[in-house]
Residue, then its C-alpha position, 0 to 999 in steps of 0.5 A: x751321534x756326532x760321528x755317525x753324523x759325519x759319516x752319514x753326511x759323507x755318504x752322501x756327497x759320495x753319492x752326489x758325486x758319482x752321478x756328476x762323474x759319470x756324466x763327465x765320462x760320458x761327456x768326455x767319451x763324446x767329445x774322443x769320438x767326436x774328434x776321432x778321425x775314423x768317425x769323422x770318415x763315418x759321419x761324413x759319409x752317412x751324410x753324403x749317402x743321404x744326401x745322394x739318395x735325396x737327390x736320386x729320388x727326388x730326380x726319380x720323382x721329377x722326372x716321373x711327374x714330368x713323364x706322366x704330364x707328357x704322357x696325359x698331354x699326348x692324349x687327345x681331347x675326346x671328340x668325334x674323331x676321338x672317342x672312349x669307353x670306359x673300362x671294368x673295374x677290373x681293367x676289361x674292355x667292356x665293349x666288343x670291337x667292331x665286328x665283321x660282316x659275317x659276324x654281324x650276320x652270325x649275330x643276327x641269325x642268334x637273335x632271331x634264334x634266340x627269340x623262336x625263329x629258328x627250325x625246330x628241325x634244325x636243331x634236332x639234326x643237328x644233335x640227333x646224335x646227342x638225343x640217340x645217346x641220351x634217349x629222349x627223355x635225358x636229352x629233354x632235361x639236358x635241352x631244358x638245363x641252364x647251367x653256368x660256367x665261372x671261370x673261361x682258360x682252358x678248362x672253363x671255354x672247353x666246357x662251355x663248347x661241349x654244353x652248348x654243343x650237347x644242347x645245353x639252352x641257358x648258359x651263364x658265363x662268368x670271367x674277368x679277364x680278357x684273351x691273351x696271345x698265350x690263351x691261344x694254346x688251349x682256348x676251346x674257340x679264341x682267335x687271334x681276333x678275339x685277342x683283347x677281348x673280355x672271354x665271356x664275349x668271345x666265348x658267345x660270339x664263336x659259339x653261337x655261329x654253332x648253336x645259334x639257338x643257345x639264351x646267353x647271360x655274360x657276366x665280365x666280372x670276377x667271382x666275390x661272395x658278396x656278390x655270390x647272389x646276383x652271380x648265381x642268381x635264377x636265369x633272367x636277372x633271378x625272374x627265371x630257372x634256378x641253375x641246374x649246375x654250376x662249373x667251377x673252372x677257377x684257378x685261383x685257389x682263395x677264389x675257388x674255395x669261396x665259390x664251392x663254400x657259396x655253393x655248398x651252403x647255399x645248395x647249388x649242385x656244383x662240379x670242380x675241376x682240379x688241377x692239370x698243370x704238367x698232367x699228360x695221362x689222361x687214363x688217370x683223370x677220374x671224377x669223385x668227391x673231393x675228399x677221394x681225391x689224391x695227387x692233386x696238390x690243387x685239389x689237396x689245398x682246397x680240400x683243406x682250407x674247405x675243411x676248416x670252414x666244415x666242408x670235408x665231402x659232398x663236392x664232386x671234383x675232376x681231378x687226375x691222379x698221375x704222380x709227378x717224377x723224373x722226366x716229366x714236366x714241371x711247372x717253370x717260375x718266371x723268368x728273370x727277365x719278367x721281374x726286370x721289366x717292371x714289378x709283376x705282382x702288381x699286375x696281377x689282378x688276383x693274390x697269386x696269379x702269374x703276369x707276365x708284361x709283355x714287350 
């Protein structure tokens, strides 16, 4: 019994010494590392790097703060000589710039025409070819129509111009964007004088010079599903007729899907424009149900997202079956110099919108 007690005591002492030995070994390892020349060099380099980075970022922050203060100080106070107007929530200019005398004259004629002070014989003469083509009953239906166009780029602007010139009497325009220099190669009515102005106001102003009797509602804002009831409401802020058709001319997939889903769920007739980028064969353009659209990446993505929402058909679309191939145009990525100018993605109003920084 006594021998077993001694053995147990010896084992206990050995077990107690092991943690102490491990602690001593770890301490001696740290001491060796701290005394190592290589470790000292690495630690010095690390501390120096952190110090230099801190100085650089601190200096940049100070310069940025000084630059902001200088910029604020350079802005003159608002008075009779220096006036300012509020921007919209999307950075767009709310008011139109000062109109020319000719634009004032056109706007005055349009206001009178929209109030009924315009010779109907002149309207009938201007639209006589359309009336002959459609026949009187169909033409009368077109004249009393109310159409909403969402998106006024290359597709939406041409669509709006065709609707107005054909005789549609009530048109609501929805777009948050402004006319840019790069818009002019495809926009239906914009000119150099319109650069920097809201697209909705540009389209209305230019088409009032052609069809002054058309009634307009211009909403300089982005399509949002939570605002759908207001944006797609009846004419005259919900007091008039329901829209006969909604035209989807949006080029952002998420917004496009939200609009199509809203129209489908609320029983609004809608026609959607699919992709036409880098396609040049007009004979390959078709109108059909979205379930039948092929050879169109935008249509394929839109169709897939709608199917996830339980919508697989019932939406008419305009699409091209032209296939990409060797020798055909391709959409190039943004040049590297655009990224050098600044953070391009931060300038996009919506995700996946391509943006360039002007010099």
